[in-house]
N, C-alpha and C positions, 0 to 999 in steps of 0.2 A: 202790536199794531202793524197792520199791513201797510207797506209803503210801495209807491209806484215811482218809477224812475222819472216820470214826467211831472211829478208833484214836488213842490218845494217843501223842505222840512217845516213842521209846525212849530212856531215859537213856544218856548217853555212857559213864559209868563204873559200869555196873550190869549184872548178868546176871539180873535178876529175871524170873520166868516171867510172861509176859503173861496177863492174865485173859481168860477167854472172853467175847466180846461177841456179843450177839444182834443179827444184822442185821435191819433193818426189813423187813417184808413187802414183796414186790415191788409190791403194790397201791398203796403210797404213792408209787411212782415213776411209775406209769401214770396215776393220777388227775390230777396237775397237767397232764400233757400233754393229756389228754382235755379238761380244763377250759379250757386255753388255746385249743385248737382250737374248742371251743364258743363262746368269747368272740369269737374272730376271725370265725367263721362268722356269729355274730349281728350283728357290725358290718357285714360285707359285705351280709348280708340287709337290715339296716336302711337302709343306703345305697341299695340297689336299690329298696326300698319307697318311700323318700323321693323318689328320682329318678322312679319311676313315678307317684307322686302329683303331682309337678310337671307331668309331661307330660300326665297325665290331666286336671289342672285347666285347663291351657292349651287342650287339645282340647275339654273340656266348655264352657269359656268361649266358644270360637269357635262351637261348635254352638248355644249358648244365644243368642249374638248373632244368628246366622242364623235362629233359630227364634223370635225375639222377636215379640210381638204386633204386628199391623199398625198403621200410623199411622191416626189418625182422619181423617175426611173434612172436618172443619171445625177448622182450627187456626191459631194465631198463633205465629210463631217468637219465641223470647226470646234476646236477645244480652246477655251479661254482659261488660262492658268492665272487667276486673279484671286487673292485672298486664300482662304483655306476651304476645306470641306468639312461639314458636320458629320459626325457618326450617326446622329439621329436627326431627322427632319423636325424643326421646331413646329409644334402643333398649332392649329388654329386656336385663337384665344379671343378674349373680349377686346383686347387691344388691337388684335389683327384677326378679325373673324373670317377672313378668306384664306388664312394660312399663308404659306410661302411656297414658291416653286424652286427653292434652293435644292440642289441635288445632294444626296448623301453619298458617301464613299461607295456604298454597296451598289447604288443605282448608276453611279459614274462608271464603275468597272463593268457592271452588267450591260450597259448600253454599248460600250466598246466591244464587248464580247459578242453581242447580238449583231453588231455591224460587220464583224469578221465574216459571218456566213450570209450576209445580205448582199445579193448580187447588185442591188441598186447603189450600194456604197462603193465608190471607186478608190477611196483613200481618206486620209486624215491630215488636216493642217491644224497646227496649234500656234497660239500666241502666248508667249510668256510675258506676263505683265508684272505681277507681284505675288507669285505663287508661294504662299506661306504654309505649305503642307508640312505635316509632321513627318518624321523619318519613316514611320511605318506606312503612312498614306502614300508617300513617294514610292515606296517599294511596291505597293499593290498597283498603283497606276503604271509604273514601269512594266510590271509583269503583264498587265493588260495590253500595253502597246506592243511589247515583244511578241505576245501571242497573236495579236492582230496581224503583225508582219508575216506570220507564218502562212497567211492566205495569199501572199504575193502582192498585196496592195501596198501602195506607197504611204510613207509618213514624212511630214515636213514640220519643222518648228521654227518660228521667227521670234526674235526679241530685239529691242533696241540695245539692250546690254544684258549680260549675264553677270549680275553682281553689282556693279557700280560702286557706291560708297561703302558697301559692306561686302563681306565674303559671299560669293555666289556659288560656292561649292555644292550646296544642296540643290539649288536650281539647275546648275549644270549637270549634276548627277541625274536628275529627272530628264533633262533635255537629251542626254546622251543616248537614251533608248530609241530616239528617232533616227530615220535614215539620213536626213540632211538637217544641218543646223544653219540657219540664216541669221545674219545680224547686219544692221545698217552701218555705213562707213564711219560714223562718229561714235559708235558704240564701244564698250569696254567688256573684256572678260576678266572677272576677278575670282580666281580660284586659289586664294591664299591660305588654304588650310583651315584649321579649327583653333579657335582661341577661347578657352574656358576661363572666365574671370568670376571672382566672388568678392563682394564687398564685406568688410569686417568692421562692425560698428562698436566694438567694446570700448575703445578709447572715447568715442563720442558719448556713449551711455554713462561712462564714469564721470565725464565733465558735467553732465546735467544731473547727476545724482541718482541714476536708475541702475539698479543691480539686477542683472539677469541670473536666475538660479534654475538651471535645467540639468536633468539627469538623463542618461542614455544607456541603452543595452544594445550592442556593446560599442566597441571602439570605432566601428565604421558607421555608426548611426550618427551622422555629423550634420544633420539638417539645421541644428541651432548653433553650430559653431560660429556662424557669422555674427552671433550676438554675444557669445561667451569668449571668443578668441580674438586675437589681433592679426592672425595669419592662419594659413592652412596647417592643420595637424599632419603628422606623417601619414596617418591612416586615410585622412581625407584626400591628400595629394595622391596617394597610391591608388585609391579606387577611381578617382576622376581620370588619372592618367591611364588606367586600364580601360576605362570606357572610351576615351578618345582614341586610343591605339586600336581597339577592336573595330570601332566604327569607321575610322579613316582607312584601315587596312581593307575593309570590305568595299568601301566606296572607291578607293584607288584601283583595286583589282577589277571592279565592275566597269568603271569608266575606261580603263586601259583596254579591256576586252572589247567594249563597244566601239571605241575609236581606232582600234587596230594598232595600238602602240604598246611598248613595253611599260611595265610598272616603274622601272627605273627612270625612263624618260618622262613619264607623267610626274614623278616626284620632283624631277628637275623643274618642270613647268610650274608645279605647285609652289616650289621654293621661290620662283621668280614672282609669282602671284598675280601681277597686274599686266594686262595685255591690251594694246590698241587693236582695232579691227584688223589692220594690216599684219600685225605680229601674230594675232590669233589665227588668221588664215594661213600664214606661213608655217606656224607650229602644228597645224592640223587640228586645232581646237574647234574651228568652225569650217563649214564647207563653202559658204557663199557670203561675200561681203556686198550686200545689196539691200533693196527696200522691200517692204511687204507687198506692194503692188506688183513688183517684178516677180516675186515668188508666185503670186496668184496667176499671173500671165503664163508663167512656165508650167504651172499645173494644168492650165487649160490647153496649152500646146501638147503636153504629155498625153492628155486624154484624147486630143484630136489625132495624134499620131498613132494611138492605139485603136482608133476607130470607135471611141466612146463618146464622140460628140462634144469636144471641148467648148464649143460656142454656147451650147445650151446647158452646160453643167450648172447645177444649183448647189450653193454652199449653205448647208443646214447646221445650225447649232446643235451640239450634243443634247442640250435640254429639249429642243423641239423634237429631235429624233426620238429621244427617250419617251416623251409624251405620246408620240404617234404610235410607237410599237408597243406601248403598254408596259414598259419596264417598271415604272413606279406606280402602277395602278392599285396595288394592294398595300400601300404603305400605311394608310390611315384606318383600316378596318379589317373585317373578316375576309378571308379568301373565299370567293364564290364556290358553291358546291360543285358546279360543273368543272372548275379547275381542280379542286381537290380529288375528284374522281378519276382524273387523267394521270395522276401521279402515283405510279405503282408502289413506290417506297414510302407512301404516306407523307406526313407532315413533319417539319422541323421547327421547333420554337426558337425564335431569336430574341434574346434578352440582352439589353445593353446596361452596363455598369460604367457610366462615364462621369468623371468628376470626382471630387473628394467624397469619401464614404461617410455618411451621417445617418442618423436615425430618421430624420424628416427634413425635407428641403423646403418647408414653408418659408416663403419670402425670397427664395432663390430662383423661382421661375423654372424649375426643372433642370437647373444647371449642375446639380449635385446628384450623386448616387445614393438615393435614400432607401434604407433597408425596409421601411414601412410600405414602400411601393414595389421594390424588387422582389423581396421574399414572397409576398402573396402572388406576384406574377409567376414566379417559379412554381409555386404550388398549383396554380391554375393550369399551367402547362403540363405539370405532372398528372393532373386529374383528367386531362383531355385524352381520350382513348385514340384519337386520330394522330396525336403527336407521338412520334417514335423516338425522338432524341431532342436534347436541349443544347443549343449553342449559346454560350455567354461571351459577348464581346466586351472586353475590359480595357478601358483607357483611363486609369486612375492612379494617382500617387498614394492612395491609401486614405486613412482617416481614423474613425472611431473603432476600437477593438470590439465593442459590443455590437455595433452595426455590422461590422464584417462577420462576426460570429453568427448573427441572425441570418445573413445571406447564405453563409456556408451551411448552416443547419437546414435551410430549405433545399439546397442542392443535395445534401445527404439524403433527405426524405425522398426526393425525386429519384435518386439512384436506388434507394431501397425499394421503390415501386417499379423498378425495371426500366427506368429511363436513363440511358447513358448521357453523360454531361461532357461536352467538348468546349474547351476554352480557346478563344482567339484573342491574343494580346495585341493591343495597338501600340502606340508610341511608348506608353508607360503602363506597367502593371506591377507596381512595387508596393512593398510593405502591406497595408491592408488590401491592396489590389491583388497581391500574391496570396494573402490569407484566403480570400474567397476562391482562388483558382486552385489551391493546393490539393483538393480531393478530386479534381477532374479526371475522367478516364483518359483524356488526351489533351495536351497543351501545345498549341501552335504559337510560334513567335516569329517576328521578323528579326533578321540578324542585328538590326539597330535598335530593337526594343530595349527599354530600360526596365529591368525586373529585379526580383530578389528583395533586398533590403529587409531581411527577416530580423526584425528588432523592434524596439519600442523606445519612446522618449516622452518626457513630460517635465513640467515645472511651471515657473511663473516669473513675473517681474516684481521687484520691490521698488516702490516709489518713495521710500522713507527719506533717502538723501535729497531727492527733489523737493519734498515738502519742507525740509529744513532750510534749503537754499532760498525758498520764496516766503518763508515765515509762516507756514501753516502747521499747526500742532493738532495731532489726533489723540484722542483719549478713548478708552473703551471699558465696557463691563463685559466680562467673559464668563461663560458657564460651559465647562468642558475643556479638557487639557488642550485639545487640538481644534477648538472652535475657530481660532484665527488662522488655521492652516492655509486657507486660500485668500487671506487678506493681502492686498497689494500694498499695504502700508508697513509691512515687515517681511523679513526673510524667513525661511523655514527655520524653526528651532530644532534642537536635536530630536525631539519626539516626532515633529512633522516630517523631517528629512528621513527618519527611520521608516515611517509609514509609507512615504513616497517610494523609497527604494524597495520596500516589500511588495508594493503594488506593481512596480515595474518588473521585478523578478517573477511575480505570478503570471503576468501577461506574456513575458518572454518565454517562460517554460511551457506555457500552453501553446504558444505559436510554434515552438520547436516540435512539440508532440503532434500537432496537426499536420505539419509538413512531413514528418517522419511517417505518419500513417498513410497520408495520401500518396506520397512518392515512393513508398515501400523502401525506406532507408532507415538505418539505425539512427538513434539520437546523436551518436558521435559523428556520423556522416553529415547529418544536417548541421550540427554545430560548426563543422569545419567550413561550411559555405554560408553560414548565417552571420552572426555578430553585427547585423545591420548593413552588411555590404551589398551594394548594388552591382548587378551584372548586366552585361550586354546580352541580347538574345543569343548571339553566337556562343558566348561562354555558358549561358544558362543551359543550353543543350549539352555541352561538354560535361558540366558538373551534375547533371541529372535533375535540374529544376524545371526543364521543359523537354518535350519529346521530339518535335521536328519543326523545321522552318515552314512558314506558310502564312497566308493572310486569311481574312474572313471567308473568302470564297473556298479556300482549301479546307477550312474547318467544316463548312457546309457540305462540301464534297465527301469528306470523311464521314460525316453524320449519315449521309445517304447510303453509304456502303454498309453501314451497320444493320440496315433493314433490307438488304438485297438490291439496292440501287447501284448504278455505275457512278453517278455523279449528281450534282445538285439539280440537274434537269429532270431527275426522276422523283423529286420531292417538291412540295410547295413549302414556302417559308411563311410562317405566321409570327408576327411581332407580338410580344407580350411585354407589359400590359397593353391592352388595346387602347388606342388613342381616342380621347374624348373629342366629340364634335363641339362646335361653338355653342350649340343648344345645351349639351350636357355640361359644358363649362359654366354656362349662365345659371343653370339649375343648381350646380354645386356651389356657386357663389351665394345664391339665395339661401341655401341650406347651411351656409357658414363653412363650406369646405373648399371654397375657391381660393385662388392665390393670385394676387396682383403683384408683380415683381418688377423692379427697375431693369432687370435683364431681358425683359421681353417688351415688345411693342414698338413705339416710335423710334426711328433711327437715332434721334438726338439722345434719348435715354440710353440706348444701347452703346452709343459711341462714348458717352460720358462714363458709364459704369464698367465697360468691358476691361479697361486697363486695371481696374481695381479688383477684378474677380479673384486672382490668386491670393491677394491679401485677405479678402473677405472670406474666401474658402478656408484659409488657414484659421481665421478667427472663429468661424462656425465649427470647424473640427475641434478646436480647443474647447469651445463651450460645450459641444455635444458630448465629448469624451471626458469631460471633467478634468482637463489638464493632462491626460495621458492619451497618447495617440500612436498608431502605427502608420506613420506618414513619412513620405519621402518626396518633398516638393521640388525634385530635379527634373527638368523637362528639356528635351532637345527638339528644336524645330529644323 
């Protein structure tokens, strides 16, 4: 029986005549459909308008940058040392469709180099605020400042204090490259040396019933000792002491040379540690005890006395100067054909491996070195006939052996295809970071780089004691002798421990073999410098794990010479993989390939999650490598 929603149900035991019902006019059925169509059309139209606005804004911003007012003929560059420098510019994303104007280390150094030969630039003034540069970055910026000074142009740096509540030796090391150091009268100089501390949590874990069960190859692979020990082992103390001695020896000799004092005298000052402004001036640690505005006035007077028009001098930020002269114009895409044709030595591919090494960085917003992105990028560069060499910039504490091997395999394929591979090591290129560097044709390091750590570790926590303390009982049904191997409710039994040790032995043996092949050393020679030990860049050159001192620019210079060029100015640099535009990111998200991460986007999110990144990296590495990792989470700032 056909029923209508406007008719009441017919009574079962009644034969009453139904009342006539007026049906609603047909217009009340048509209007909702029309209204729904209008709403959906408006939504689509609104999306298209918003999408067009984003594209137009990006295009307009690019055009405005290109059409910006010309730089003045009489200017001083201003450097702000605040925070750190990224190795890679964070790409434009859905959370930040316009990208960021943050300068990378490469562009920072390139802009200073460009200014050296620019007659419009009369000098550099810098302000040290909170420069948290890595040791390797400080080396490269120092080198750029020293090279700039060869032009005869002045350099000045000002800071309210060099150090303050913490040791300022690293900041002072960077500042010492400048001609004059200025500090205000109430400032402090704190160059109290280096203090390397480690927390050891074994007693705390025992109290709460958590058992750490970790294995290592070999004695110097001490990354997990803070969980398994109550104090430093002899091997741990030996390698950290060696690192500190190497780094401080380099820093002391460099500062002493820059400031014109003996190393012995500088060590006396370091042992004193804390200086008021008056004391620092008397000791020769600073040149002027005065304010920033006084320094600026003196710069103007200097330019006036030189006939350079101090009254009309313009102070330009390094960022602004870089944008005007086109230092960073090719960061986000292909190098234009007209530029490629002017570089007689062809192109150099620049590939970054920054962060812990994992198979995929989904969920990490590009903060990890993912083999599923880096390996294809290497192969793309190898297949590009215009690319004559590949430079890999590594700043990584290591990670998954499988991911490291995938990247190394891609580099091997590139070399087999005739593309030389040059590695530039940043602050850290240890463990898995060294694994992927081991076959390079040339390895550049900073004296303060942390590298080596040729070893492997792995294991797990057992929470069995914790569950007993809080009254939680676990039961299981198990099929397979080692099915419970990775259960956190029990320790490894004899069979599980045997398999774990066999796995570590396998990874360690393969690591040794790869280093021996790449560095042309015997297995015995590699074993002597392996055992998980970390080395400073200075010692790495001495023991044969690296070839020469130098930064990223030196590595690119070297790559240029391999194809008949004199230096990096004879090549163009193409970054691989090519950075996605906001449109491509949006399309990737629609196709299920996008990634929204707490590490990108609004400042609040970044500020909240940034301190947790090392812990999250370690957790991702452990998950990605199934408990076995070539990882050395030791970092020096």
